GUDRENLO-504732 format. One record per residue: residue number from 1; z, x, y of N, C-alpha, C in turn. Coordinates in steps of 0.1 Angstrom, whole numbers. Each point is the difference from the previous one (the first is absolute). Layout:
# GUDRENLO-504732
PT     n     nc3     nc1     nc2    cac3    cac1    cac2     cc3     cc1     cc2
PT   NUM       Z       X       Y       Z       X       Y       Z       X       Y
...
END
This chain:
# GUDRENLO-504732
PT     n     nc3     nc1     nc2    cac3    cac1    cac2     cc3     cc1     cc2
PT     1     853     629     679      -2       8       6      -8      16      -5
PT     2       0      -2     -13     -12      15      -7     -13      -3       0
PT     3      -6     -19      -1     -11       2       2     -10       3      14
PT     4     -11       5      -7      -8       7       7      -3     -10      12
PT     5      -6      -9      -2       2      -4      17      13      -1       6
PT     6       6       0      -9      15       6      12       4      10       7
PT     7      -4      10     -14       3      17       2     -13       4      12
PT     8     -10     -10       0     -12       5       9       7      -1      19
PT     9       9     -10      -2       2      -3      13       2       9       5
PT    10     -10       3      19       3      12       5      13       2       9
PT    11       7      -6       1       8      -6       3      19       6      -6
PT    12      -8       6     -15      15       5      -5      -9      13      -6
PT    13      12      10      -4      -8      12      -6       2      -5     -15
PT    14     -15       9      -8      -1     -10     -17      10      14     -10
PT    15      11     -12      -5       2      10      -8      -1       2     -15
PT    16     -16      -7      -2     -11       4     -10      -6      15       5
PT    17      -2       1     -12      -8      16       2     -18     -10       3
PT    18      -3     -10     -10     -18      -2       3       2      -8      10
PT    19       7       6       8       1     -14      15      -3      18       9
PT    20     -11       0      12       2       8       5      10       2      10
PT    21       4       1      10      13       6       6     -11      -7      19
PT    22       5      -7      11      -3      -4      10     -10      17      11
PT    23     -15      -1      -2      -6      12      12       9       9       5
PT    24       2       9       3       5      10       5      17       5      -5
PT    25       3      -8     -20      14       4       0      -4      11     -10
PT    26       9       2     -13       5       9     -13      -5      -9      -8
PT    27       2      -1     -14       2      -6      -8      22       3      -4
PT    28       7     -12      -2      11      -2       4       7      19     -10
PT    29      -4      -1     -13       2      11       0      -3      19       7
PT    30      -4      -1       7      -3      10       5       4       3      10
PT    31      14     -14       1      11       3      14      13       9     -10
PT    32       5       3       9      13       5      -8       9      -5       4
PT    33      -1     -12     -10      12     -11       4       7       6     -18
PT    34      16      -3       3       7       5     -13      10     -12       4
PT    35      -5     -11     -12      15     -12       0      13       2      -6
PT    36       5      15      -5      15       3       2       5       4      18
PT    37     -13       9       5       2       8       9      10     -18      13
PT    38     -13      -4      -6       8     -18      10      10      -3      -1
PT    39       6      -4     -13       8      -3      -8      16       9       9
PT    40      -4      16      -2      12       3       2       2       3      21
PT    41     -11       0       4       3      -5      15       7     -14       3
PT    42      -8     -11      -7       8     -16       1      16      -1      -1
PT    43       4      12     -12      18       3      -3       2       7      14
PT    44      -6       4       6       6       9       8       4     -11      15
PT    45       7      -7      -2       4     -11       7       0       2      15
PT    46       7      11       7       1       7       7      -8       3      12
PT    47     -17       2      -8     -10       2       1     -13      -5       1
PT    48       1      -8      -8      -3     -17       4       5      -8      11
PT    49       9       5      -1       8     -10      16      -6       8      19
PT    50       2       9     -11      -4       7      12     -14       0      11
PT    51     -11      -1     -15     -18       2       0       1     -18       8
PT    52       7     -12      -4       1     -13       5       0       3      10
PT    53      14       6       5       2      -3      12      -9       6       7
PT    54      -6      10      -2     -13       7      13     -11     -10      -6
PT    55      -2      -3      -5     -10     -13      -2      -1      -9       9
PT    56      13      -8       4       8      -8       5       1       2      19
PT    57      -3      14      -1       0       2      12     -17       3       9
PT    58      -3      -1     -11     -20      12       4       1     -13       0
PT    59      -1     -11     -12      -9     -19       3       9     -10       1
PT    60      14       6      -4       6     -16       6       6      -4     -16
PT    61      10     -11       3       4      -7     -15      -7      -2      -8
PT    62       3       1     -15      -9      -9      -8       5     -19       4
PT    63     -18      -4      -2      -2     -13       7      -5      -8     -18
PT    64       5     -17       0      -6      -6      -9      12      -1      -9
PT    65      -8      -1     -15       7      -6     -11      -3      14     -10
PT    66      12       1      -6       1      12     -10      -5       2      -8
PT    67     -10       1      -7     -10       3      -7       4       1     -12
PT    68      19      -2      -5       6       0      -7       7     -13      -3
PT    69      -7      -7       8       2     -13       3      -7     -11      -8
PT    70      -1     -14       1      -9      -5      -4       1     -15      14
PT    71     -10      -3      -4       3     -12      19       5     -10     -13
PT    72      12     -10       7       4     -14      -5     -14      -8       1
END
């Protein structure tokens, strides 16, 4: 995952500092991302469920295998 060929994949955002982001994007540390804010958001289950319901109304229900489960 962290190897140079994998990190250079244009279909994913690189987490390595020695790999440039896709054209038109800033490096990951230039975005206002705060893991502690995300954790606080996830603890507010009512807010998460409201957002989930909004996405389902806009784009439809989730389909496919859960990313948290492995295929048999």
